[in-house]
Each structure stands twice: as structure tokens, then as C-alpha cells.
C-alpha positions, 0 to 999 in steps of 0.5 A, spaced: 419 813 251 424 810 256 426 804 251 425 808 244 431 806 240 432 813 237 437 810 232 431 807 228 430 814 225 437 814 221 439 818 215 436 815 208 442 814 203 442 819 198 442 816 191 448 816 186 447 822 182 449 820 175 451 828 172 453 831 179 456 837 175 450 839 171 446 838 178 450 842 182 451 848 177 442 847 176 442 848 184 447 854 183 443 857 178 436 856 183 440 859 188 442 865 184 435 866 181 437 864 174 432 859 173 425 858 176 423 852 180 418 849 175 424 849 170 429 845 175 431 838 175 426 835 180 431 829 181 436 834 184 431 838 188 429 831 191 436 830 192 437 836 195 430 835 200 432 828 202 439 831 204 436 836 208 431 831 212 437 827 213 440 833 216 434 834 220 434 827 223 440 828 225 439 834 229 432 832 232 436 825 234 441 830 238 436 834 241 432 827 243 438 825 247 439 832 251 432 831 253 433 824 255 438 827 259 434 833 262 428 827 264 434 823 267 436 829 271 429 831 273 428 824 276 434 824 280 432 831 283 425 828 285 428 823 289 432 828 293 428 831 299 427 838 297 420 839 295 421 845 291 426 842 287 422 836 286 416 840 284 421 844 279 424 837 277 416 834 275 415 840 271 422 839 267 420 831 267 414 833 263 417 839 259 422 834 256 417 828 256 413 833 251 418 835 247 421 828 246 414 826 243 414 832 239 420 830 237 419 822 236 412 825 231 417 829 227 422 823 226 416 819 224 414 825 218 421 825 216 420 818 215 415 818 211 417 824 208 424 820 206 419 814 204 415 818 199 421 821 196 424 814 195 417 811 192 418 818 187 425 817 185 423 809 184 417 811 180 421 816 176 426 810 174 420 806 172 417 812 168 424 812 164 425 805 163 417 804 160 419 811 156 425 807 153 421 801 152 416 805 148 421 808 144 424 800 142 417 798 142 416 803 136 422 802 133 421 796 132 414 797 130 416 802 124 421 797 122 416 792 122 411 796 117 417 798 113 419 791 111 411 789 110 411 795 105 417 793 102 414 786 101 408 789 099 411 793 093 415 788 091 409 783 090 405 789 087 411 790 082 411 783 080 404 783 079 404 789 075 410 786 070 406 780 069 400 783 068 404 788 063 408 782 060 401 779 059 397 785 056 403 786 051 406 779 050 413 777 051 418 782 048 421 780 041 428 778 040 
């Protein structure tokens, strides 16, 4: 952990919100209990969680630096001649090392959650595209059906006219 670069666990960029005002109003409605969570806009909640995870990342990084300083101080005390101070320094060093280990595992979990949120946003965008593609394909199919129906209707009408003309003969004139 001596050479761990804590900056590797940075904050993730929050997605640009298309309907910022609507999502903020939705979040306010959630806060005052007007809406149930299951009725909420999941994208707004996802953005909120991503922001919370970014805040937690910053806090964990600050705590990591504090424990790193504590370890350095404990190491300096262990080099001194006082045996009692060295014993306390070893205990501080051990506690700081364990705390730093927990912080690193927490940062790894935060990173995994951020990655999952990013994958979920991407899947939602793909789903929206697929839905739009489906709607466009459906519209093209309906237009094709309409065109084919008109062509068939014209052919049937022409055949009916021809059969009708053949049965009754040409109009007298």
C-alpha cells in the first residue's frame, strides 16, 4: 500500500441531463413523499446514486490520506528509542494498515457500482434506440401494407370492371 495511487479511484463524470428541471422536480417530489420510488424516473435516481458514490469516493480518498499520514508518523515513532512509544506506534501502524485495506476494498466496490451504473445507462440508451428503431420499422411495415392493399384494390377494381363490362357488353352510345 506504500505505492498505491489513490487517484486511480477518481470520480466518474455524471451524465448530462436532458430534462434537468423535470428530474430536479421529480427528486423534490420524492423527497417530500409525493411519489413512490417505484414510480420515479430511474435515470434521475441513477444520476443521484452516481453523485453519492462520487462524494463517497472523495471522502474515502481523504480518509486514505489521513491513514497514510498516521502510518508515516507511526513508522517514525518506531525508530525512536522509547519502547512504550514504539509499541503504541506498532498498534497504530497495524490499525492504519487495516483501515487503508478496508478503504481500498470500499473504493473497489464503489468503482464496480459506478461501472454497473454506466452499463445500465448504456443499456437504457440502447433500449431506447431499439424502441425507436422498432417504431420506425413498424411504421415502414404499415406503409408497405397500405401500399400493397391499394395496389391490390386497384387490380381487383379493374378486374371487376372488366368482368362487368364483359358480362353486360359495351355501353350503348
